[in-house]
PDB file of N, CA, C and O in Angstrom:
ATOM      1  N   MET A   1     -28.099  55.541 -34.320  1.00  0.00           N
ATOM      2  CA  MET A   1     -28.292  56.987 -34.488  1.00  0.00           C
ATOM      3  C   MET A   1     -29.724  57.334 -34.062  1.00  0.00           C
ATOM      4  O   MET A   1     -30.690  56.680 -34.454  1.00  0.00           O
ATOM      5  N   ARG A   2     -29.813  58.331 -33.288  1.00  0.00           N
ATOM      6  CA  ARG A   2     -31.133  58.779 -32.843  1.00  0.00           C
ATOM      7  C   ARG A   2     -31.866  59.467 -33.991  1.00  0.00           C
ATOM      8  O   ARG A   2     -31.252  60.004 -34.912  1.00  0.00           O
ATOM      9  N   ILE A   3     -33.178  59.438 -33.911  1.00  0.00           N
ATOM     10  CA  ILE A   3     -34.006  60.067 -34.953  1.00  0.00           C
ATOM     11  C   ILE A   3     -33.709  61.563 -35.028  1.00  0.00           C
ATOM     12  O   ILE A   3     -33.614  62.121 -36.121  1.00  0.00           O
ATOM     13  N   ALA A   4     -33.562  62.212 -33.880  1.00  0.00           N
ATOM     14  CA  ALA A   4     -33.281  63.653 -33.855  1.00  0.00           C
ATOM     15  C   ALA A   4     -31.947  63.954 -34.548  1.00  0.00           C
ATOM     16  O   ALA A   4     -31.831  64.940 -35.275  1.00  0.00           O
ATOM     17  N   ASP A   5     -30.941  63.100 -34.319  1.00  0.00           N
ATOM     18  CA  ASP A   5     -29.643  63.297 -34.969  1.00  0.00           C
ATOM     19  C   ASP A   5     -29.776  63.126 -36.481  1.00  0.00           C
ATOM     20  O   ASP A   5     -29.208  63.892 -37.259  1.00  0.00           O
ATOM     21  N   HIS A   6     -30.534  62.113 -36.880  1.00  0.00           N
ATOM     22  CA  HIS A   6     -30.735  61.847 -38.305  1.00  0.00           C
ATOM     23  C   HIS A   6     -31.453  63.022 -38.975  1.00  0.00           C
ATOM     24  O   HIS A   6     -31.058  63.451 -40.060  1.00  0.00           O
ATOM     25  N   LEU A   7     -32.489  63.536 -38.345  1.00  0.00           N
ATOM     26  CA  LEU A   7     -33.216  64.681 -38.898  1.00  0.00           C
ATOM     27  C   LEU A   7     -32.330  65.913 -38.947  1.00  0.00           C
ATOM     28  O   LEU A   7     -32.385  66.683 -39.906  1.00  0.00           O
ATOM     29  N   SER A   8     -31.518  66.103 -37.924  1.00  0.00           N
ATOM     30  CA  SER A   8     -30.600  67.238 -37.889  1.00  0.00           C
ATOM     31  C   SER A   8     -29.596  67.138 -39.032  1.00  0.00           C
ATOM     32  O   SER A   8     -29.299  68.136 -39.688  1.00  0.00           O
ATOM     33  N   ASP A   9     -29.068  65.928 -39.274  1.00  0.00           N
ATOM     34  CA  ASP A   9     -28.125  65.720 -40.377  1.00  0.00           C
ATOM     35  C   ASP A   9     -28.786  66.010 -41.722  1.00  0.00           C
ATOM     36  O   ASP A   9     -28.191  66.651 -42.588  1.00  0.00           O
ATOM     37  N   LYS A  10     -30.012  65.538 -41.890  1.00  0.00           N
ATOM     38  CA  LYS A  10     -30.733  65.797 -43.142  1.00  0.00           C
ATOM     39  C   LYS A  10     -30.976  67.292 -43.318  1.00  0.00           C
ATOM     40  O   LYS A  10     -30.875  67.821 -44.426  1.00  0.00           O
ATOM     41  N   HIS A  11     -31.298  67.971 -42.213  1.00  0.00           N
ATOM     42  CA  HIS A  11     -31.531  69.414 -42.265  1.00  0.00           C
ATOM     43  C   HIS A  11     -30.238  70.145 -42.652  1.00  0.00           C
ATOM     44  O   HIS A  11     -30.261  71.071 -43.463  1.00  0.00           O
ATOM     45  N   GLN A  12     -29.119  69.723 -42.068  1.00  0.00           N
ATOM     46  CA  GLN A  12     -27.830  70.340 -42.388  1.00  0.00           C
ATOM     47  C   GLN A  12     -27.471  70.109 -43.858  1.00  0.00           C
ATOM     48  O   GLN A  12     -26.999  71.022 -44.535  1.00  0.00           O
ATOM     49  N   LEU A  13     -27.695  68.900 -44.344  1.00  0.00           N
ATOM     50  CA  LEU A  13     -27.427  68.600 -45.753  1.00  0.00           C
ATOM     51  C   LEU A  13     -28.306  69.442 -46.669  1.00  0.00           C
ATOM     52  O   LEU A  13     -27.858  69.907 -47.717  1.00  0.00           O
ATOM     53  N   SER A  14     -29.553  69.636 -46.269  1.00  0.00           N
ATOM     54  CA  SER A  14     -30.465  70.467 -47.047  1.00  0.00           C
ATOM     55  C   SER A  14     -29.976  71.912 -47.081  1.00  0.00           C
ATOM     56  O   SER A  14     -30.010  72.560 -48.126  1.00  0.00           O
ATOM     57  N   LYS A  15     -29.520  72.413 -45.929  1.00  0.00           N
ATOM     58  CA  LYS A  15     -29.007  73.779 -45.883  1.00  0.00           C
ATOM     59  C   LYS A  15     -27.749  73.922 -46.739  1.00  0.00           C
ATOM     60  O   LYS A  15     -27.570  74.931 -47.421  1.00  0.00           O
ATOM     61  N   ILE A  16     -26.882  72.913 -46.702  1.00  0.00           N
ATOM     62  CA  ILE A  16     -25.659  72.952 -47.519  1.00  0.00           C
ATOM     63  C   ILE A  16     -26.022  72.953 -49.001  1.00  0.00           C
ATOM     64  O   ILE A  16     -25.429  73.692 -49.787  1.00  0.00           O
ATOM     65  N   GLU A  17     -26.984  72.138 -49.379  1.00  0.00           N
ATOM     66  CA  GLU A  17     -27.418  72.079 -50.780  1.00  0.00           C
ATOM     67  C   GLU A  17     -28.025  73.413 -51.214  1.00  0.00           C
ATOM     68  O   GLU A  17     -27.786  73.868 -52.333  1.00  0.00           O
ATOM     69  N   ASP A  18     -28.807  74.040 -50.338  1.00  0.00           N
ATOM     70  CA  ASP A  18     -29.371  75.357 -50.637  1.00  0.00           C
ATOM     71  C   ASP A  18     -28.263  76.387 -50.840  1.00  0.00           C
ATOM     72  O   ASP A  18     -28.325  77.193 -51.769  1.00  0.00           O
ATOM     73  N   LEU A  19     -27.264  76.364 -49.983  1.00  0.00           N
ATOM     74  CA  LEU A  19     -26.137  77.291 -50.117  1.00  0.00           C
ATOM     75  C   LEU A  19     -25.390  77.063 -51.423  1.00  0.00           C
ATOM     76  O   LEU A  19     -24.998  78.015 -52.098  1.00  0.00           O
ATOM     77  N   ARG A  20     -25.195  75.786 -51.778  1.00  0.00           N
ATOM     78  CA  ARG A  20     -24.502  75.472 -53.028  1.00  0.00           C
ATOM     79  C   ARG A  20     -25.273  76.009 -54.227  1.00  0.00           C
ATOM     80  O   ARG A  20     -24.679  76.560 -55.154  1.00  0.00           O
ATOM     81  N   ARG A  21     -26.598  75.849 -54.210  1.00  0.00           N
ATOM     82  CA  ARG A  21     -27.425  76.377 -55.301  1.00  0.00           C
ATOM     83  C   ARG A  21     -27.338  77.897 -55.365  1.00  0.00           C
ATOM     84  O   ARG A  21     -27.249  78.476 -56.447  1.00  0.00           O
ATOM     85  N   ASN A  22     -27.365  78.541 -54.194  1.00  0.00           N
ATOM     86  CA  ASN A  22     -27.276  80.004 -54.160  1.00  0.00           C
ATOM     87  C   ASN A  22     -25.944  80.504 -54.702  1.00  0.00           C
ATOM     88  O   ASN A  22     -25.900  81.490 -55.438  1.00  0.00           O
ATOM     89  N   VAL A  23     -24.858  79.825 -54.341  1.00  0.00           N
ATOM     90  CA  VAL A  23     -23.544  80.214 -54.853  1.00  0.00           C
ATOM     91  C   VAL A  23     -23.503  80.046 -56.364  1.00  0.00           C
ATOM     92  O   VAL A  23     -22.994  80.912 -57.076  1.00  0.00           O
ATOM     93  N   SER A  24     -24.031  78.949 -56.846  1.00  0.00           N
ATOM     94  CA  SER A  24     -24.062  78.705 -58.287  1.00  0.00           C
ATOM     95  C   SER A  24     -24.884  79.775 -59.004  1.00  0.00           C
ATOM     96  O   SER A  24     -24.475  80.284 -60.047  1.00  0.00           O
ATOM     97  N   LEU A  25     -26.032  80.109 -58.444  1.00  0.00           N
ATOM     98  CA  LEU A  25     -26.883  81.142 -59.028  1.00  0.00           C
ATOM     99  C   LEU A  25     -26.174  82.492 -59.026  1.00  0.00           C
ATOM    100  O   LEU A  25     -26.220  83.221 -60.017  1.00  0.00           O
ATOM    101  N   ASN A  26     -25.518  82.828 -57.915  1.00  0.00           N
ATOM    102  CA  ASN A  26     -24.812  84.097 -57.824  1.00  0.00           C
ATOM    103  C   ASN A  26     -23.681  84.187 -58.844  1.00  0.00           C
ATOM    104  O   ASN A  26     -23.473  85.236 -59.452  1.00  0.00           O
ATOM    105  N   LEU A  27     -22.953  83.092 -59.029  1.00  0.00           N
ATOM    106  CA  LEU A  27     -21.876  83.092 -60.021  1.00  0.00           C
ATOM    107  C   LEU A  27     -22.434  83.292 -61.426  1.00  0.00           C
ATOM    108  O   LEU A  27     -21.859  84.013 -62.241  1.00  0.00           O
ATOM    109  N   SER A  28     -23.564  82.642 -61.693  1.00  0.00           N
ATOM    110  CA  SER A  28     -24.205  82.797 -62.995  1.00  0.00           C
ATOM    111  C   SER A  28     -24.675  84.236 -63.202  1.00  0.00           C
ATOM    112  O   SER A  28     -24.486  84.804 -64.277  1.00  0.00           O
ATOM    113  N   LEU A  29     -25.285  84.822 -62.176  1.00  0.00           N
ATOM    114  CA  LEU A  29     -25.746  86.207 -62.282  1.00  0.00           C
ATOM    115  C   LEU A  29     -24.580  87.171 -62.438  1.00  0.00           C
ATOM    116  O   LEU A  29     -24.662  88.127 -63.208  1.00  0.00           O
ATOM    117  N   ASN A  30     -23.495  86.926 -61.711  1.00  0.00           N
ATOM    118  CA  ASN A  30     -22.312  87.782 -61.837  1.00  0.00           C
ATOM    119  C   ASN A  30     -21.768  87.747 -63.254  1.00  0.00           C
ATOM    120  O   ASN A  30     -21.354  88.775 -63.790  1.00  0.00           O
ATOM    121  N   LYS A  31     -21.767  86.568 -63.863  1.00  0.00           N
ATOM    122  CA  LYS A  31     -21.297  86.443 -65.245  1.00  0.00           C
ATOM    123  C   LYS A  31     -22.201  87.250 -66.179  1.00  0.00           C
ATOM    124  O   LYS A  31     -21.712  87.945 -67.070  1.00  0.00           O
ATOM    125  N   ARG A  32     -23.511  87.159 -65.975  1.00  0.00           N
ATOM    126  CA  ARG A  32     -24.455  87.913 -66.815  1.00  0.00           C
ATOM    127  C   ARG A  32     -24.265  89.411 -66.660  1.00  0.00           C
ATOM    128  O   ARG A  32     -24.319  90.156 -67.638  1.00  0.00           O
ATOM    129  N   VAL A  33     -24.039  89.852 -65.422  1.00  0.00           N
ATOM    130  CA  VAL A  33     -23.824  91.280 -65.166  1.00  0.00           C
ATOM    131  C   VAL A  33     -22.554  91.747 -65.860  1.00  0.00           C
ATOM    132  O   VAL A  33     -22.534  92.827 -66.451  1.00  0.00           O
ATOM    133  N   GLN A  34     -21.495  90.948 -65.796  1.00  0.00           N
ATOM    134  CA  GLN A  34     -20.250  91.310 -66.472  1.00  0.00           C
ATOM    135  C   GLN A  34     -20.458  91.402 -67.980  1.00  0.00           C
ATOM    136  O   GLN A  34     -19.951  92.321 -68.622  1.00  0.00           O
ATOM    137  N   GLU A  35     -21.204  90.452 -68.547  1.00  0.00           N
ATOM    138  CA  GLU A  35     -21.493  90.492 -69.987  1.00  0.00           C
ATOM    139  C   GLU A  35     -22.296  91.743 -70.333  1.00  0.00           C
ATOM    140  O   GLU A  35     -22.024  92.397 -71.340  1.00  0.00           O
ATOM    141  N   PHE A  36     -23.275  92.076 -69.509  1.00  0.00           N
ATOM    142  CA  PHE A  36     -24.081  93.267 -69.742  1.00  0.00           C
ATOM    143  C   PHE A  36     -23.211  94.519 -69.691  1.00  0.00           C
ATOM    144  O   PHE A  36     -23.359  95.412 -70.525  1.00  0.00           O
ATOM    145  N   MET A  37     -22.304  94.587 -68.714  1.00  0.00           N
ATOM    146  CA  MET A  37     -21.447  95.769 -68.578  1.00  0.00           C
ATOM    147  C   MET A  37     -20.541  95.932 -69.796  1.00  0.00           C
ATOM    148  O   MET A  37     -20.270  97.058 -70.212  1.00  0.00           O
ATOM    149  N   ILE A  38     -20.076  94.840 -70.367  1.00  0.00           N
ATOM    150  CA  ILE A  38     -19.256  94.921 -71.577  1.00  0.00           C
ATOM    151  C   ILE A  38     -20.083  95.510 -72.710  1.00  0.00           C
ATOM    152  O   ILE A  38     -19.613  96.395 -73.425  1.00  0.00           O
ATOM    153  N   VAL A  39     -21.305  95.030 -72.881  1.00  0.00           N
ATOM    154  CA  VAL A  39     -22.187  95.550 -73.934  1.00  0.00           C
ATOM    155  C   VAL A  39     -22.518  97.017 -73.663  1.00  0.00           C
ATOM    156  O   VAL A  39     -22.502  97.838 -74.581  1.00  0.00           O
ATOM    157  N   TYR A  40     -22.816  97.345 -72.415  1.00  0.00           N
ATOM    158  CA  TYR A  40     -23.158  98.720 -72.043  1.00  0.00           C
ATOM    159  C   TYR A  40     -21.981  99.655 -72.314  1.00  0.00           C
ATOM    160  O   TYR A  40     -22.158 100.733 -72.883  1.00  0.00           O
ATOM    161  N   ASP A  41     -20.778  99.239 -71.906  1.00  0.00           N
ATOM    162  CA  ASP A  41     -19.591 100.066 -72.153  1.00  0.00           C
ATOM    163  C   ASP A  41     -19.345 100.246 -73.647  1.00  0.00           C
ATOM    164  O   ASP A  41     -18.993 101.336 -74.097  1.00  0.00           O
ATOM    165  N   SER A  42     -19.528  99.183 -74.406  1.00  0.00           N
ATOM    166  CA  SER A  42     -19.345  99.264 -75.858  1.00  0.00           C
ATOM    167  C   SER A  42     -20.352 100.223 -76.480  1.00  0.00           C
ATOM    168  O   SER A  42     -20.007 101.009 -77.363  1.00  0.00           O
ATOM    169  N   ALA A  43     -21.601 100.156 -76.016  1.00  0.00           N
ATOM    170  CA  ALA A  43     -22.631 101.054 -76.532  1.00  0.00           C
ATOM    171  C   ALA A  43     -22.315 102.501 -76.173  1.00  0.00           C
ATOM    172  O   ALA A  43     -22.539 103.402 -76.983  1.00  0.00           O
ATOM    173  N   ALA A  44     -21.796 102.735 -74.969  1.00  0.00           N
ATOM    174  CA  ALA A  44     -21.440 104.093 -74.562  1.00  0.00           C
ATOM    175  C   ALA A  44     -20.298 104.637 -75.422  1.00  0.00           C
ATOM    176  O   ALA A  44     -20.313 105.806 -75.807  1.00  0.00           O
ATOM    177  N   ILE A  45     -19.325 103.807 -75.719  1.00  0.00           N
ATOM    178  CA  ILE A  45     -18.201 104.223 -76.574  1.00  0.00           C
ATOM    179  C   ILE A  45     -18.706 104.541 -77.976  1.00  0.00           C
ATOM    180  O   ILE A  45     -18.334 105.560 -78.557  1.00  0.00           O
ATOM    181  N   LEU A  46     -19.551 103.674 -78.515  1.00  0.00           N
ATOM    182  CA  LEU A  46     -20.102 103.898 -79.849  1.00  0.00           C
ATOM    183  C   LEU A  46     -20.951 105.160 -79.882  1.00  0.00           C
ATOM    184  O   LEU A  46     -20.875 105.934 -80.835  1.00  0.00           O
ATOM    185  N   SER A  47     -21.750 105.370 -78.862  1.00  0.00           N
ATOM    186  CA  SER A  47     -22.590 106.561 -78.789  1.00  0.00           C
ATOM    187  C   SER A  47     -21.737 107.829 -78.777  1.00  0.00           C
ATOM    188  O   SER A  47     -22.029 108.783 -79.498  1.00  0.00           O
ATOM    189  N   THR A  48     -20.691 107.841 -77.963  1.00  0.00           N
ATOM    190  CA  THR A  48     -19.789 108.996 -77.907  1.00  0.00           C
ATOM    191  C   THR A  48     -19.136 109.238 -79.262  1.00  0.00           C
ATOM    192  O   THR A  48     -19.028 110.380 -79.709  1.00  0.00           O
ATOM    193  N   PHE A  49     -18.703 108.162 -79.913  1.00  0.00           N
ATOM    194  CA  PHE A  49     -18.081 108.274 -81.228  1.00  0.00           C
ATOM    195  C   PHE A  49     -19.060 108.885 -82.237  1.00  0.00           C
ATOM    196  O   PHE A  49     -18.696 109.778 -83.003  1.00  0.00           O
ATOM    197  N   LEU A  50     -20.303 108.394 -82.230  1.00  0.00           N
ATOM    198  CA  LEU A  50     -21.295 108.907 -83.182  1.00  0.00           C
ATOM    199  C   LEU A  50     -21.621 110.378 -82.928  1.00  0.00           C
ATOM    200  O   LEU A  50     -21.818 111.143 -83.872  1.00  0.00           O
ATOM    201  N   ILE A  51     -21.677 110.768 -81.676  1.00  0.00           N
ATOM    202  CA  ILE A  51     -21.925 112.181 -81.350  1.00  0.00           C
ATOM    203  C   ILE A  51     -20.783 113.045 -81.879  1.00  0.00           C
ATOM    204  O   ILE A  51     -21.017 114.113 -82.445  1.00  0.00           O
ATOM    205  N   GLU A  52     -19.546 112.578 -81.691  1.00  0.00           N
ATOM    206  CA  GLU A  52     -18.393 113.345 -82.182  1.00  0.00           C
ATOM    207  C   GLU A  52     -18.378 113.418 -83.705  1.00  0.00           C
ATOM    208  O   GLU A  52     -18.089 114.472 -84.270  1.00  0.00           O
ATOM    209  N   VAL A  53     -18.683 112.320 -84.368  1.00  0.00           N
ATOM    210  CA  VAL A  53     -18.705 112.303 -85.834  1.00  0.00           C
ATOM    211  C   VAL A  53     -19.812 113.218 -86.347  1.00  0.00           C
ATOM    212  O   VAL A  53     -19.602 113.978 -87.292  1.00  0.00           O
ATOM    213  N   THR A  54     -20.986 113.149 -85.730  1.00  0.00           N
ATOM    214  CA  THR A  54     -22.099 114.003 -86.138  1.00  0.00           C
ATOM    215  C   THR A  54     -21.743 115.473 -85.959  1.00  0.00           C
ATOM    216  O   THR A  54     -22.044 116.301 -86.820  1.00  0.00           O
ATOM    217  N   GLY A  55     -21.101 115.795 -84.836  1.00  0.00           N
ATOM    218  CA  GLY A  55     -20.670 117.172 -84.594  1.00  0.00           C
ATOM    219  C   GLY A  55     -19.654 117.629 -85.617  1.00  0.00           C
ATOM    220  O   GLY A  55     -19.714 118.767 -86.083  1.00  0.00           O
ATOM    221  N   ALA A  56     -18.710 116.749 -85.977  1.00  0.00           N
ATOM    222  CA  ALA A  56     -17.704 117.100 -86.977  1.00  0.00           C
ATOM    223  C   ALA A  56     -18.350 117.297 -88.342  1.00  0.00           C
ATOM    224  O   ALA A  56     -17.976 118.212 -89.076  1.00  0.00           O
ATOM    225  N   LEU A  57     -19.308 116.457 -88.687  1.00  0.00           N
ATOM    226  CA  LEU A  57     -20.004 116.613 -89.968  1.00  0.00           C
ATOM    227  C   LEU A  57     -20.793 117.920 -89.996  1.00  0.00           C
ATOM    228  O   LEU A  57     -20.833 118.601 -91.021  1.00  0.00           O
ATOM    229  N   ALA A  58     -21.409 118.264 -88.891  1.00  0.00           N
ATOM    230  CA  ALA A  58     -22.174 119.518 -88.829  1.00  0.00           C
ATOM    231  C   ALA A  58     -21.242 120.712 -89.000  1.00  0.00           C
ATOM    232  O   ALA A  58     -21.593 121.675 -89.681  1.00  0.00           O
ATOM    233  N   GLU A  59     -20.072 120.662 -88.397  1.00  0.00           N
ATOM    234  CA  GLU A  59     -19.100 121.748 -88.549  1.00  0.00           C
ATOM    235  C   GLU A  59     -18.628 121.851 -89.989  1.00  0.00           C
ATOM    236  O   GLU A  59     -18.480 122.953 -90.518  1.00  0.00           O
ATOM    237  N   ASP A  60     -18.389 120.708 -90.630  1.00  0.00           N
ATOM    238  CA  ASP A  60     -17.951 120.711 -92.028  1.00  0.00           C
ATOM    239  C   ASP A  60     -19.021 121.307 -92.931  1.00  0.00           C
ATOM    240  O   ASP A  60     -18.698 122.062 -93.848  1.00  0.00           O
ATOM    241  N   ARG A  61     -20.272 120.987 -92.693  1.00  0.00           N
ATOM    242  CA  ARG A  61     -21.356 121.512 -93.524  1.00  0.00           C
ATOM    243  C   ARG A  61     -21.537 123.012 -93.318  1.00  0.00           C
ATOM    244  O   ARG A  61     -21.898 123.735 -94.247  1.00  0.00           O
ATOM    245  N   SER A  62     -21.284 123.473 -92.099  1.00  0.00           N
ATOM    246  CA  SER A  62     -21.465 124.909 -91.844  1.00  0.00           C
ATOM    247  C   SER A  62     -20.383 125.723 -92.555  1.00  0.00           C
ATOM    248  O   SER A  62     -20.572 126.915 -92.797  1.00  0.00           O
ATOM    249  N   CYS A  63     -19.268 125.105 -92.888  1.00  0.00           N
ATOM    250  CA  CYS A  63     -18.189 125.806 -93.602  1.00  0.00           C
ATOM    251  C   CYS A  63     -18.515 125.957 -95.084  1.00  0.00           C
ATOM    252  O   CYS A  63     -17.961 126.819 -95.765  1.00  0.00           O
ATOM    253  N   LEU A  64     -19.423 125.109 -95.579  1.00  0.00           N
ATOM    254  CA  LEU A  64     -19.749 125.155 -97.011  1.00  0.00           C
ATOM    255  C   LEU A  64     -20.600 126.319 -97.271  1.00  0.00           C
ATOM    256  O   LEU A  64     -20.994 126.552 -98.414  1.00  0.00           O
TER     257      LEU A  64
END
């Protein structure tokens, strides 16, 4: 095997390893984003619920 071929193979292996790390990182980040969106959606639902409850309580007090 020529030295140039050997270096080229090592370079290709390095690029493949870099791609594998990037894919792994992207999958990890995607999972984190999905977890964040679940928490964000839950907080938005809770916030809407609290606004509605507060509004209903205010209406009830105004009737007294």
